[in-house]
C-alpha positions in Angstrom: -4.0 6.9 -5.7 -6.2 3.8 -6.3 -9.4 3.0 -4.4 -7.7 0.2 -2.5 -4.8 2.5 -1.4 -7.3 5.1 -0.3 -9.2 2.6 1.8 -5.9 1.2 3.1 -4.7 4.6 4.4 -8.2 5.2 5.9 -8.0 1.9 7.8 -4.5 2.7 8.9 -5.6 6.0 10.4 -8.5 4.3 12.1 -6.2 1.7 13.7 -3.7 4.3 14.7 -6.4 6.4 16.5 -7.8 3.2 18.1 -4.5 2.3 19.7 -2.9 5.7 20.3 -5.9 8.0 20.8 -7.5 10.7 18.6 -5.2 12.7 16.3 -5.1 16.4 16.1 -7.6 16.7 13.2 -9.4 20.1 13.3 -8.0 21.2 10.0 -8.5 17.8 8.4 -12.2 17.8 9.5 -12.7 21.3 8.2 -11.3 20.5 4.8 -13.3 17.3 4.7 -16.5 19.3 5.5 -15.6 21.8 2.8 -15.1 19.0 0.2 -18.7 17.9 0.7 -20.1 14.5 -0.2 -21.5 11.8 2.0 -19.8 10.5 5.2 -17.6 8.0 3.4 -16.2 10.6 1.1 -15.5 12.9 4.0 -13.8 10.2 6.0 -11.6 9.4 3.1 -10.7 13.1 2.6 -9.9 13.4 6.3 -7.7 10.3 6.2 -5.8 11.5 3.1 -5.0 14.8 4.7 -3.8 13.2 8.0 -1.8 10.5 6.1 -0.1 13.2 4.1 0.7 15.3 7.1 2.0 12.4 9.3 4.0 10.8 6.6 1.8 7.7 6.1 1.4 8.4 2.4 5.1 8.3 1.8 5.4 5.3 4.1 2.8 3.5 1.8 5.0 4.3 -1.2 8.0 2.8 0.6 6.0 -0.3 1.6 4.8 -0.8 -2.0 8.4 -0.5 -3.2 9.5 -3.1 -0.6 6.6 -5.4 -1.6 7.8 -5.3 -5.2 11.3 -6.1 -4.2 10.1 -8.9 -1.9 8.0 -10.3 -4.8 11.0 -10.3 -7.1 13.1 -12.1 -4.5 10.4 -14.8 -3.9 10.0 -15.2 -7.7 13.8 -15.7 -8.1 13.7 -18.2 -5.2 10.8 -20.1 -6.9 12.7 -20.2 -10.2 15.8 -21.5 -8.6 13.9 -24.1 -6.5 12.0 -25.3 -9.6 15.3 -25.7 -11.5 16.7 -27.7 -8.5 13.7 -30.0 -8.7 14.4 -30.6 -12.3 18.0 -31.4 -11.8 17.3 -33.6 -8.8 14.6 -35.6 -10.7 16.7 -36.5 -13.7 20.3 -36.6 -12.4 23.4 -36.5 -14.6 22.3 -39.2 -17.0 24.9 -41.7 -15.8 22.3 -44.0 -14.3 18.8 -44.8 -15.4 16.0 -42.6 -14.1 13.4 -44.2 -11.9 10.3 -42.7 -13.4 8.1 -42.8 -10.3 10.9 -41.5 -8.1 11.5 -38.7 -10.5 7.7 -38.0 -10.6 7.6 -37.9 -6.8 10.5 -35.4 -6.7 8.8 -33.1 -9.2 5.2 -33.3 -8.0 5.2 -34.6 -4.4 5.7 -31.4 -2.4 3.7 -29.3 -4.9 0.7 -31.7 -4.7 0.8 -32.0 -0.9 0.9 -28.2 -0.4 -1.8 -27.7 -3.1 -4.1 -30.1 -1.3 -3.4 -28.4 2.0 -4.1 -25.0 0.6 -7.4 -26.2 -1.0 -8.5 -27.9 2.3 -7.7 -24.8 4.3 -9.7 -22.7 1.8 -12.7 -24.9 1.8 -13.0 -25.9 5.5 -11.3 -23.1 7.4 -12.5 -20.3 5.2 -9.2 -18.5 5.6 -5.7 -19.7 4.9 -2.7 -17.9 6.3 -0.1 -19.2 3.8 3.6 -19.4 4.9 4.6 -17.7 1.6 2.1 -14.9 2.3 3.5 -14.2 5.7 7.0 -14.3 4.4 6.1 -11.8 1.7 4.5 -9.4 4.2 7.5 -9.7 6.5 10.0 -9.1 3.6 7.9 -6.2 2.4 8.1 -4.5 5.8 11.8 -5.1 6.1 12.6 -3.8 2.6 10.4 -0.7 3.1 12.9 0.6 5.6 10.4 3.0 7.1 9.3 2.8 10.7 5.8 4.1 9.9 5.3 1.3 7.3 4.9 -1.1 10.2 1.3 0.1 10.7 0.3 -0.6 7.1 0.5 -4.4 6.9 -2.0 -5.0 9.8 -4.4 -2.4 8.4 -4.2 -4.1 5.0 -4.9 -7.6 6.4 -7.8 -6.4 8.5 -9.3 -4.6 5.5 -9.0 -7.6 3.3 -10.2 -10.1 6.0 -13.3 -8.0 6.6 -14.3 -8.4 2.9 -12.9 -12.0 2.7 -10.4 -11.0 0.1 -7.2 -12.0 1.8 -7.7 -15.7 0.7 -7.7 -14.7 -2.9 -4.9 -12.2 -2.7 -2.7 -14.8 -1.0 -3.9 -17.4 -3.4 -2.6 -15.3 -6.4 0.7 -15.0 -4.6 1.1 -18.6 -3.5 -0.1 -20.3 -6.6 1.8 -17.8 -8.8 5.1 -18.7 -7.1 4.4 -22.4 -7.4 3.5 -21.9 -11.1 6.9 -20.3 -11.6 8.6 -23.2 -9.8 6.8 -25.8 -11.9 7.5 -23.8 -15.1 11.2 -23.6 -14.2 11.2 -27.4 -13.4 9.5 -28.1 -16.8 12.0 -26.0 -18.7 15.0 -27.7 -17.0 13.6 -31.1 -17.6 13.1 -30.3 -21.3 16.7 -28.9 -21.6 18.2 -31.9 -19.9 16.3 -34.4 -22.0 17.3 -32.4 -25.1 21.0 -32.5 -24.3 21.5 -35.8 -22.5 20.5 -39.5 -23.1 18.3 -40.8 -20.3 17.1 -44.3 -19.8 13.9 -45.0 -17.7 13.1 -47.8 -15.3 10.7 -48.6 -12.5 11.7 -50.6 -9.5 9.8 -52.4 -6.8 10.1 -55.1 -4.2 6.5 -55.4 -3.0 4.4 -54.5 -6.0 3.8 -56.4 -9.2 4.3 -55.3 -12.8 0.6 -55.0 -13.4 0.3 -52.3 -10.7 2.9 -50.1 -12.5 1.2 -50.7 -15.9 -2.1 -49.5 -14.4 -0.5 -46.5 -12.7 1.4 -45.5 -15.8 -1.7 -45.7 -18.0 -3.9 -43.9 -15.5 -1.5 -41.0 -15.1 -1.0 -40.8 -18.8 -4.7 -40.7 -19.7 -5.1 -36.9 -19.4 -1.7 -36.0 -21.0 -2.7 -38.3 -23.9 -5.7 -36.1 -24.6 -3.2 -33.3 -25.2 -1.1 -35.3 -27.6 1.5 -36.7 -25.2 2.5 -40.3 -25.9 2.1 -43.1 -23.3 4.5 -46.1 -23.2 2.9 -49.3 -24.4 2.2 -52.2 -22.0 5.2 -54.1 -23.3 7.5 -51.1 -22.8 6.3 -50.6 -19.2 6.8 -54.3 -18.4 10.2 -54.4 -20.0 11.4 -51.3 -18.2 11.0 -53.1 -14.9 14.1 -55.1 -15.6 16.4 -52.5 -17.1 16.3 -49.3 -19.1 15.3 -50.1 -22.7 18.0 -49.1 -25.2 15.4 -48.3 -27.8 14.9 -44.8 -29.1 11.1 -45.1 -29.2 10.9 -46.3 -25.6 13.1 -43.4 -24.3 11.0 -40.9 -26.2 7.7 -42.4 -25.0 8.8 -42.3 -21.3 10.2 -38.8 -21.7 6.9 -37.6 -23.3 4.9 -39.3 -20.6 7.0 -37.7 -17.8 6.7 -34.2 -19.4 3.0 -34.6 -19.9 2.3 -35.7 -16.4 4.4 -32.8 -15.0 2.5 -30.3 -17.3 -1.0 -31.7 -16.5 -0.7 -32.4 -12.8 1.9 -29.8 -11.8 1.7 -26.7 -14.0 -1.9 -26.6 -15.2 -3.6 -26.8 -11.8 -1.5 -24.0 -10.5 -2.3 -21.9 -13.6 -6.0 -22.6 -13.2 -5.9 -21.6 -9.5 -4.0 -18.4 -10.3 -6.6 -17.4 -12.8 -9.4 -18.3 -10.4 -7.9 -16.3 -7.5 -7.1 -13.4 -9.7 -10.7 -13.3 -11.0 -12.1 -13.4 -7.5 -9.7 -10.8 -6.3 -10.5 -8.3 -9.0 -14.2 -9.0 -8.6 -14.1 -8.5 -4.9 -11.9 -5.4 -5.0 -14.7 -3.5 -6.8 -16.9 -4.1 -3.8 -14.6 -2.7 -1.2 -16.3 -0.1 1.0 -15.8 1.5 4.4 -17.7 -0.2 7.2 -19.3 2.9 8.8 -20.5 0.9 11.7 -17.0 0.5 13.1 -16.5 2.6 16.3 -13.6 4.5 14.8 -15.8 5.7 11.9 -19.1 6.1 13.7 -17.7 8.7 16.1 -16.6 10.8 13.2 -20.2 11.4 11.9 -20.9 14.4 14.2 -17.5 16.0 13.4 -17.7 15.6 9.7 -21.5 15.9 9.2 -22.5 17.9 12.2 -26.2 18.5 12.9 -25.1 21.9 14.3 -21.9 23.8 13.8 -19.5 23.8 16.7 -17.0 26.6 16.8 -13.5 26.7 18.3 -10.3 24.8 18.7 -10.2 22.2 21.4 -7.2 20.1 20.3 -3.7 20.4 21.7 -1.3 22.2 19.3 1.3 20.0 17.6 4.6 19.6 19.4 6.7 19.9 16.2 6.6 22.4 13.4 6.6 21.2 9.8 7.4 23.1 6.7 4.2 24.4 5.1 3.2 23.3 1.6 0.2 25.2 0.3 -2.7 23.0 -0.9 -4.0 25.8 -3.1 -2.9 26.6 -6.6 -2.8 30.0 -8.2 -5.6 28.8 -10.6 -8.0 28.1 -7.7 -7.3 31.3 -5.8 -7.9 35.0 -6.3 -7.3 38.4 -4.6 -5.3 39.6 -1.7 -6.1 39.4 2.0 -4.7 40.9 5.2 -5.5 39.4 8.6 -4.2 40.1 12.1 -3.8 37.7 15.0 -4.5 38.8 18.6 -3.7 42.5 18.5 -4.2 44.1 21.9 -4.0 47.9 21.9 -3.0 48.6 18.3 -5.1 50.6 15.9 -6.4 48.3 13.1 -6.8 48.1 10.2 -4.2 50.2 8.4 -5.2 52.0 5.3 -5.5 49.5 2.4 -6.1 49.9 -1.3 -9.3 48.6 -2.8 -7.6 45.5 -4.2 -6.6 44.3 -0.7 -9.4 43.0 1.6 -9.3 43.2 5.4 -10.2 40.0 7.2 -10.1 41.7 10.6 -8.4 40.5 13.8 -8.6 36.9 14.9 -9.0 37.2 18.7 -11.6 34.4 19.4 -12.3 30.9 18.4 -15.4 31.9 16.6 -13.5 34.4 14.4 -10.8 31.9 13.6 -13.3 29.2 12.6 -15.4 31.6 10.5 -12.3 32.8 8.5 -10.9 29.3 8.0 -14.3 28.1 6.6 -14.4 31.1 4.2 -10.8 30.5 3.1 -11.6 26.8 2.4 -14.3 28.0 -0.1 -12.6 31.2 -1.4 -8.8 30.8 -1.0 -6.8 34.1 -1.6 -3.9 34.2 -4.0 -1.9 36.3 -1.5 -2.3 36.4 2.3 -0.5 38.6 4.7 -0.7 37.7 8.4 0.1 40.5 10.9 1.4 39.3 14.3 2.4 41.2 17.4 6.0 40.1 18.3 5.5 41.4 21.8 3.6 38.2 22.4 5.5 34.9 22.6 5.2 32.6 19.5 3.2 29.9 21.3 2.2 26.7 19.6 -1.4 27.7 19.2 -0.6 30.8 17.3 2.0 29.1 15.1 -0.5 26.3 14.3 -3.1 28.9 13.3 -0.5 30.7 11.1 0.3 27.3 9.5 -3.4 26.5 8.9 -4.0 30.0 7.4 -0.9 29.6 5.1 -2.1 26.3 3.8 -5.4 28.0 2.7 -3.7 30.5 0.4 -1.4 30.2 -2.6 1.3 32.4 -1.1 1.7 33.8 2.4 3.8 36.3 4.2 4.0 37.2 7.9 4.1 40.8 9.0 5.9 41.2 12.4 4.5 44.6 13.6 6.9 47.1 15.0 6.7 48.2 18.6 4.6 51.2 19.5 6.4 54.6 19.9 8.4 54.7 23.1 8.5 50.9 23.5 11.2 48.4 22.4 10.8 44.8 21.3 12.4 42.0 23.3 15.3 40.7 21.2 15.1 37.2 22.5 11.3 37.0 21.9 11.8 38.4 18.4 14.4 35.8 17.7 12.0 33.1 18.7 9.5 34.4 16.2 12.2 34.4 13.5 13.3 30.8 14.3 9.7 29.5 14.4 8.8 31.2 11.0 11.9 29.8 9.4 10.9 26.3 10.5 7.6 26.9 8.8 9.4 28.2 5.7 7.3 31.3 5.8 8.8 34.7 4.6 8.4 37.5 7.1 9.3 41.2 7.5 8.7 44.1 9.9 6.8 46.2 7.4 3.5 45.6 5.6 4.1 43.9 2.2 1.8 46.3 0.4 3.3 46.1 -3.0 3.3 42.3 -2.9 -0.3 42.2 -1.8 -1.4 44.5 -4.6 0.6 43.1 -7.5 2.3 39.9 -6.3 5.7 41.6 -6.8 8.0 43.4 -4.5 
């Protein structure tokens, strides 16, 4: 995951908590504290865990896929629009081409929008481009993920805070116009190569000298790149009718192509490179703003001045399959732990290779063990539970948290004491809950598995 994506997810989590209230984050905070580092690193670690748990990481992947599809769709639209401008400017070759009308068709809209974009950038400081909004809207629609709706506002806020949205949208807008101008230039060249065009200029109010001056002024910069400019005689003669002279047609064609290249394509190319440079330069300076209320209130939880013990959060309403975050390489040994045993003798006799973690019957004992497991995760963990108790959400959340701290986990549902029978319905609830968690369980201690990893 890139630095930008990490910041993006962190900002999404902040906005989500700001609007919907704090998330259940005890395990995320514990893992962030165990990872160490400064406050920014711990906030990122917490956000990554919460985003993975709540499906935001997958939603981000879907949004990025939608963004690519939206960009391809807009690029195709730009290419088709540019080709349409080329066809509209030159026509079918049956009638002479009015050079200034053709030039207005090719460059008019492009130059007006370019000036508007530049003025908005200089005077307003921000520019919410229509193409940018369209791209964000298409990206969200093509993502087809309800959770992806939270990502676009978070991205915009993150970029606006660092004044990078103008450059990101600048790359998009100018890049699409660059494609349109390139498509128009290619179509113009193809049409000129396969059809015979005559060129004229027409006016009722202006004199010929005005068009001579305009033609020479517009052709000055293209002439520096080697494009020919019609002579004064050619310009004046073209005011009456299209000259049936090969050199005149070629001079007008070269002039039109040169003006399109210099005033249509090259400015957009320059702006794309400028915006891309500013975007890449600014992206390296992206940092969390720790003064924001959503981040400032995490300081005591992630970097506490004194350790606070216990679980104060409401247990999750839905059980999710457990995926251990610990690999076999990073874990070692076997551990047995019990949860809330009332009148049972404990622990059972264990071989030396299996360690006893005791009984978790208080918030302090739970917190202490989870902190130890975050530093020294076991390869195999057996959790003993008393099925005479109901599988409440708090117990199941603790089992899930313990299981994520080990490479492999099994649940031991203890048998009833002599002379007492287990409630079948309650036992079925345990089986159903553990199946939802995708945790293996049995009614006897998995001793062979704890010792060797095999049954």
